[in-house]
N, C-alpha and C positions, 0 to 999 in steps of 0.2 A: 847303178840308183839303181835302188829297189823301189821294185812292181807288187801287187797285188794281182789277183786277175783278172784279166781284160773279159770282158761279153760276152765272148767267144771261149774262153775255157771256163765259163760256169754253166750249172745246170739246174734246174727246177732238183728242188731234195737234196743240194748242198748242204751243209749248216758245221756249224763251230759253234764249240761251247768256250767259257770263263769261266775258272770260278774264284770266290772271295773269301775270306774268313772276315765278318764288320768288327772292327774295331772301335773302341773310346777315342781315338785316335782320329779311327777314319769320321768320325760322326766330326767332333774338334775343328778335325782340319778343312773339310768343306764348309762350316759354316765360317770360318776365317777366310777362306777361297770364297764362296759367292755371296757371305753377307748374312744366310738364314740363322739367325741366332733364335728361332722360334723355340722360347722354351719344353716343347713335348720331342727336343733332341736334344737340350743341354742343364736343363736342372731339373733334377730326381724329383723332389722334395715337390715342384708342380706336378711333374707325369707321373705318380706314383694317385692324384687325382684326378684322372684322366684316365678313360676307356682303357685303356694300353695298360695299366699301372706300372708301368715305367717307362724310361727314356725310350725312343725307335730311332729309325734312322731313317737321315732323310729320304724318302722317297726317291728324290731326283738323284742322290749316288747313286743306290740298286740304279738308274734309268742309264749310266752313265756305264756302267757294266758293258752295256750292249755295243754305247760308242766304242771300247775296247775291243770290242768282238771286230765289227767293221774296218775300223783303222787296226789292225795289225793281224786279223785273220781272213777275214772273207766280206768281199772282195780281199781288202788287204789293202797296202799301202799304197798314195793315189786316190781311193778312195774320197766321195765327196758326199757328205750327208745332207739330202732334201729335207725330206719329214722324217717325222716320227708319232703315230697314236700310240697314247699309252693310257692302259685301267690297273691303279695301283689296286689289288687285292685283298694284301693281306701284312700286315707290319713285318718290320725286318728290325731285330733288337739286337743288342751285341752280342757278340760269339755263335752270332747265325752265320752258316755256310751256305753262302748266296751262290746258286749255277745261273747264269746268265746261258742263254742260246738264241743263234739265231739259225733259220734255216728259210734258204727261196721257194719261193712260193711262186712267182712271176721274173720274167725276163720280158724282155720289152727291149729287146737288141736293138729297132728303127732310132730311141731317141737314150741309146747308152743306157736305161735304167733297170733297175731290178728289185722290186717290192720282197721285201723278209718277214719273217713269222717272228719276233723279238717276246724273250718270256725269260721269266728269272726263278724260279722255287728252291724253297732253304733247305736244310740237309733233312729236313722230314719229307722231301715229296710234296711242301705246300704252294703250291704255284702265288707266286708275291703280286706277278708284274707280269700283264700280258700286254700285245702292242702286235703294229706294223711298223715300218720304214721303210723308205724307199733314198735305193742312195743311187748317184752316180756311179759307174764301174771307171776304175782305173784305166786310163789309153796308152796303150801301147806306146813304147818311148821314140822319137822322131830318129830317123837315121841319115 
């Protein structure tokens, strides 16, 4: 069984990243899975009339990259996502490469909780998302 880092293996300052280039397919697949067919995401003619002048990715698609870090890297498999605060700061467009980052800012050992600063930046270095997550760290396997 694969298990992520347990509370005693983590320390403040530990971090991990995940990067992905956003494709048109990503946006359509996300719309289909979630049912979010906002024309700002899927209708170019509509989107050209908006403040952004083109289609943009769903904010929660970008936020999902944070989930990927927590589930796969830090703390990793067995992590339970408890809460997430998000601020969407800039649009994400097709072709943007987004790098998500999670960094441990507090360990609450007695509750097996970890607080992380969560951010996403685009390939130009613009922060597109900022927030904080609280997770329950994986438990060691029972012997």
